[in-house]
Structure formats: C-alpha cells, structure tokens
C-alpha positions in Angstrom: -17.7 -23.2 -2.1 -16.4 -21.3 -4.9 -18.4 -18.4 -4.5 -17.4 -18.0 -0.7 -13.6 -18.1 -2.1 -14.1 -15.6 -5.0 -15.9 -13.6 -2.2 -13.1 -13.9 0.3 -10.6 -12.9 -2.4 -12.5 -10.0 -3.5 -12.7 -8.6 0.0 -9.2 -9.2 0.8 -8.0 -7.4 -2.4 -10.1 -4.6 -1.3 -8.5 -4.6 2.2 -5.4 -4.7 0.4 -6.1 -1.6 -1.5 -7.2 0.1 1.3 -4.0 -0.9 3.4 -2.0 0.5 0.2 -3.7 3.8 0.4 -2.9 4.0 4.4 0.8 3.4 3.8 0.9 6.0 1.3 -0.9 8.4 3.5 1.6 7.4 6.5 4.6 8.0 4.4 3.2 11.3 3.0 2.8 12.4 6.6 6.4 11.7 7.6 9.1 14.3 8.6 11.3 15.3 5.4 14.4 14.3 7.0 16.9 12.2 5.0 16.5 9.1 7.2 12.6 9.3 7.3 12.8 9.7 3.3 15.0 6.5 3.1 13.1 4.5 5.5 9.5 5.5 3.8 11.1 4.1 0.4 11.8 1.0 1.7 8.3 0.8 3.7 6.4 2.0 0.5 8.0 -0.6 -1.6 7.8 -3.7 0.7 4.3 -2.9 1.6 2.9 -2.4 -2.1 4.8 -5.5 -3.0 2.5 -7.4 -0.6 -0.3 -6.4 -2.6 1.3 -6.5 -5.9 2.2 -10.0 -5.6 -1.1 -11.2 -3.9 -2.6 -9.8 -7.3 -0.2 -11.4 -9.6 -0.7 -14.8 -7.8 -4.3 -14.4 -8.6 -3.5 -14.7 -12.5 -0.6 -17.4 -12.0 -0.4 -20.0 -14.7 0.2 -23.0 -12.6 0.1 -23.8 -9.0 3.9 -23.5 -8.6 3.3 -20.1 -9.8 0.7 -19.2 -7.7 2.6 -20.4 -4.5 5.7 -18.6 -5.4 3.9 -15.2 -5.7 2.1 -15.8 -2.4 5.4 -16.7 -0.8 7.0 -13.4 -2.0 4.2 -11.5 -0.5 4.6 -13.1 2.6 8.1 -12.2 2.8 7.3 -8.6 1.7 4.7 -8.7 4.8 7.6 -9.9 7.0 9.8 -6.9 5.8 7.1 -4.6 6.1 6.7 -5.5 9.7 10.4 -4.6 10.4 10.1 -1.2 8.5 7.0 -0.3 10.8 8.9 -1.4 13.7 11.7 1.0 13.0 9.0 3.7 12.5 7.6 2.8 15.9 10.7 2.4 17.6 11.9 5.7 16.5 8.6 7.6 17.1 8.5 8.9 13.7 5.1 9.3 12.0 1.6 9.0 12.9 1.5 6.5 15.6 -2.2 5.5 15.6 -2.2 5.0 12.1 1.3 3.2 12.3 -0.4 0.6 14.9 -3.3 0.2 12.5 -0.6 -0.8 9.7 1.1 -3.2 11.9 -1.9 -4.8 12.8 -3.0 -5.3 9.1 0.3 -6.4 7.9 0.4 -9.1 10.7 -3.0 -10.2 9.7 -2.2 -10.5 5.8 1.2 -12.2 7.0 -1.3 -14.9 8.7 -3.5 -15.0 5.9 -0.8 -15.5 3.2 1.1 -18.1 5.6 -2.0 -20.2 5.9 -2.4 -20.1 2.2 0.7 -20.8 1.4 1.1 -24.0 3.9 
C-alpha cells in the first residue's frame, strides 16, 4: 500500500510539473496587451502555487501542516479556474491549451479535495 501511495504521489508530481510548463507556455503565448499581462501574472502565480504547496505538503512536519498546505493548494486551484475562465470568456490565448489547463486544474482540485477531506 505504501508503495502504491508513493507511486501515485510521484506520478502526480510529474503531472504537476508538466502542468506548470503548460501554464508557462500558455502565458508566453498571450497577447502583450496590458490586461493580458496583468491577468497572466495572476494566473501564473495561482497555478504554480497549486504545485508549490502540494510539494511543500510532502515535507510537512505534522498532519496539521500537511492539511494546511494541501488546503492552500486547493484554494489556488479554485483561483486558477477563475483566471482560466476569464481568458476563455474573453477569447484570449490558445483555446485548445486553455481547455486542457482547465481540465487538469479541475482534476487537481478534485484530487486535493479528496485528500484534504
């Protein structure tokens, strides 16, 4: 069971790294307008926070710390979904990549939510 959990965590970390690269590529492909650049910074910050807090949780000193880091990661996923929705509704950026990011963010939120509860 421990080996399965370890494999799941490692697989999820790899998925999250790929996700971070996809978010970076999405942001780099956005128009250089002021609104896009401001929104892009918010998206980049919240999306990478999902991953950073998940990684931080793996080294938590206590169950409380572990839960706190995962809760922050879950909140960041919710925020990221909002920013992605703004880009989708305004038709900014690569819409195919955007749809992929929304799907992956939603899946991360479900995984994190189930771990937290």
